[in-house]
C-alpha positions as CSV (number, residue, x, y, z in Angstrom):
1,M,-36.0,-42.3,33.2
2,R,-38.3,-39.6,31.8
3,R,-37.3,-37.4,34.7
4,V,-33.6,-37.8,33.9
5,L,-34.2,-37.0,30.2
6,A,-36.2,-33.9,31.1
7,L,-33.4,-32.7,33.4
8,V,-30.7,-33.3,30.8
9,S,-32.9,-31.6,28.1
10,A,-33.5,-28.6,30.4
11,A,-29.8,-28.3,31.2
12,F,-28.8,-28.6,27.5
13,L,-31.4,-26.0,26.4
14,G,-30.4,-23.7,29.3
15,S,-26.7,-23.8,28.3
16,C,-27.6,-23.1,24.7
17,A,-29.4,-20.0,25.8
18,L,-26.1,-18.8,27.4
19,L,-24.1,-19.1,24.2
20,D,-23.7,-15.9,22.2
21,F,-23.7,-16.7,18.5
22,G,-23.6,-12.9,17.7
23,D,-25.1,-11.0,14.8
24,D,-21.8,-10.7,13.0
25,A,-22.7,-13.3,10.4
26,D,-25.6,-11.2,9.3
27,E,-23.6,-7.9,9.1
28,A,-22.1,-6.9,5.8
29,P,-18.4,-5.8,6.0
30,A,-17.8,-2.1,5.8
31,P,-17.5,-0.9,2.2
32,L,-13.9,-0.4,1.0
33,P,-12.7,3.0,-0.2
34,A,-13.0,3.5,-4.0
35,P,-9.8,2.8,-6.0
36,R,-7.6,5.8,-6.7
37,T,-5.6,6.6,-9.8
38,A,-2.7,8.9,-10.1
39,W,-0.5,9.9,-13.1
40,I,3.1,8.8,-12.9
41,V,5.2,11.9,-13.7
42,G,8.8,11.5,-15.1
43,G,11.8,13.7,-14.5
44,A,10.8,16.1,-17.2
45,G,7.4,16.7,-15.6
46,N,5.5,14.6,-18.3
47,A,3.1,11.8,-17.7
48,I,4.7,8.5,-18.3
49,G,2.0,6.2,-16.9
50,Q,-0.5,5.7,-14.2
51,A,-0.7,4.1,-10.8
52,I,-3.9,2.5,-9.6
53,F,-4.3,2.0,-5.8
54,T,-7.0,-0.5,-4.8
55,E,-8.0,-1.1,-1.2
56,T,-8.5,-4.8,-0.2
57,P,-9.6,-6.2,3.1
58,H,-6.0,-6.7,4.1
59,G,-3.9,-4.0,2.4
60,V,-3.5,-2.1,-0.8
61,L,-2.9,-3.5,-4.3
62,I,-0.8,-1.1,-6.4
63,R,-0.9,-1.5,-10.2
64,L,1.6,0.4,-12.4
65,E,1.1,0.9,-16.1
66,F,3.8,2.7,-18.1
67,S,3.9,4.1,-21.6
68,Q,6.5,3.2,-24.2
69,N,10.1,4.4,-23.2
70,A,8.8,5.5,-19.9
71,L,11.7,4.2,-17.8
72,P,15.3,3.3,-18.5
73,P,15.8,-0.4,-18.9
74,G,16.7,-2.4,-15.8
75,W,15.7,-2.7,-12.2
76,H,14.3,0.2,-10.2
77,A,13.4,0.6,-6.5
78,V,9.8,1.5,-5.8
79,H,8.8,3.1,-2.5
80,V,5.8,5.0,-1.0
81,H,6.8,8.3,0.5
82,Q,5.0,10.5,3.2
83,I,3.9,13.5,1.1
84,G,1.7,13.5,-2.0
85,D,3.8,16.1,-3.9
86,C,5.4,15.5,-7.3
87,S,5.5,19.1,-8.4
88,D,9.3,19.6,-7.9
89,F,10.3,17.2,-10.8
90,A,13.3,19.4,-11.7
91,A,14.6,18.9,-8.1
92,G,14.2,15.1,-8.2
93,F,10.8,14.9,-6.4
94,M,12.3,15.7,-3.0
95,A,9.1,17.3,-1.9
96,S,7.6,13.8,-1.4
97,G,9.6,13.5,1.8
98,I,10.8,10.2,3.4
99,H,9.4,6.7,3.3
100,E,5.9,6.2,4.7
101,G,6.0,4.5,8.1
102,L,9.7,5.1,8.8
103,V,9.2,5.7,12.5
104,G,10.8,4.7,15.8
105,D,13.1,1.7,15.5
106,T,11.7,0.7,12.0
107,R,14.4,0.5,9.4
108,H,14.2,0.5,5.6
109,G,14.3,-2.8,3.7
110,L,12.2,-5.9,3.0
111,M,15.2,-8.0,4.2
112,S,16.0,-5.8,7.2
113,H,15.6,-7.4,10.7
114,Q,14.1,-4.0,11.8
115,G,12.0,-3.5,8.7
116,P,10.3,-3.2,6.5
117,D,8.9,0.2,6.8
118,A,5.4,0.8,5.3
119,G,6.8,2.4,2.2
120,D,9.0,-0.6,1.1
121,L,8.0,-2.4,-2.1
122,P,9.8,-4.9,-4.3
123,N,11.9,-3.7,-7.3
124,L,10.4,-3.0,-10.7
125,F,11.9,-4.3,-14.0
126,A,11.7,-2.1,-17.1
127,P,12.4,-4.2,-20.2
128,P,15.0,-3.2,-22.8
129,G,13.9,-1.8,-26.1
130,G,11.4,0.7,-24.5
131,A,8.4,-1.6,-24.6
132,P,5.5,-0.6,-22.4
133,S,5.7,-2.2,-19.0
134,G,3.7,-2.7,-15.8
135,A,3.8,-4.3,-12.4
136,E,1.6,-5.0,-9.4
137,F,2.6,-4.8,-5.8
138,F,0.6,-5.7,-2.6
139,N,1.3,-3.9,0.7
140,T,-0.3,-5.0,3.9
141,R,1.0,-1.9,5.8
142,L,-1.0,0.7,3.8
143,T,-4.6,1.7,3.5
144,L,-6.7,4.1,1.4
145,N,-8.9,4.9,4.4
146,R,-8.5,8.5,5.4
147,F,-7.8,7.5,9.0
148,P,-5.4,4.6,9.6
149,T,-6.9,1.3,10.5
150,D,-5.4,-1.9,11.9
151,G,-2.0,-0.2,12.4
152,R,-1.8,0.5,8.6
153,F,-0.6,3.9,7.3
154,S,-3.0,6.0,5.3
155,L,-2.1,6.9,1.8
156,V,-4.6,9.8,1.8
157,D,-4.1,11.5,5.1
158,D,-3.7,15.3,5.3
159,N,-0.3,15.1,3.5
160,G,-1.3,12.4,1.0
161,S,1.6,10.2,-0.2
162,A,3.7,9.6,-3.3
163,L,4.8,6.5,-5.1
164,I,8.5,7.1,-6.0
165,I,10.5,5.2,-8.6
166,H,14.3,5.3,-8.3
167,E,17.0,5.1,-10.9
168,S,18.7,2.1,-9.3
169,P,17.3,-1.1,-7.7
170,D,16.8,-1.5,-4.0
171,N,19.1,-3.9,-2.1
172,H,16.3,-4.2,0.5
173,S,18.6,-3.6,3.5
174,S,19.9,0.0,3.2
175,V,18.3,3.3,2.2
176,P,20.2,4.6,-0.9
177,S,18.5,3.6,-4.2
178,G,19.8,6.3,-6.5
179,P,18.0,9.4,-7.7
180,R,14.2,9.7,-7.8
181,I,13.2,9.5,-11.5
182,A,9.4,9.2,-11.4
183,C,6.5,10.1,-9.0
184,A,2.8,9.5,-8.6
185,A,1.0,11.7,-6.0
186,L,-2.0,10.7,-4.0
187,T,-3.8,13.5,-2.1
188,S,-6.4,13.5,0.6
189,T,-9.1,14.5,-1.9
190,P,-9.7,12.5,-5.1
């Protein structure tokens, strides 16, 4: 009986030696990029609020804070565009380019069967009466890492990116959302 127990014990201990429990449990996760803040510029080129972009382990949290009378009341589309340039406010912020991640067969729209693209966000509501407003959005398709990770698009690559607010709400299935009325630019350098 002792011989059987010894053989079973030896076999068990030998199989445990083959298991790899790894050192991952002792490793700290890589540090996340620091949050980034950008002024939100209105159509007259004036600052109307700020956008705070915070990296999380699974995407980017975007917090928008607006001053009083910053936006016309009602619903507005919000998108992330490919170029961090809000300098052409008189031309409607067209220098910000197209939506981030609008590549290949990807189509615009949170409700699109071929979407959403990385720049799609829910609509924003500005209350009547000009009260200060704010909103938070979370996007799993974006990152603040300089180089894209996990298939996410970088907000701070060589071209940077821009958060664009449109005059009209997004129907989440087709591209037109009205003129661009506000912009917050993120560049590759803080």
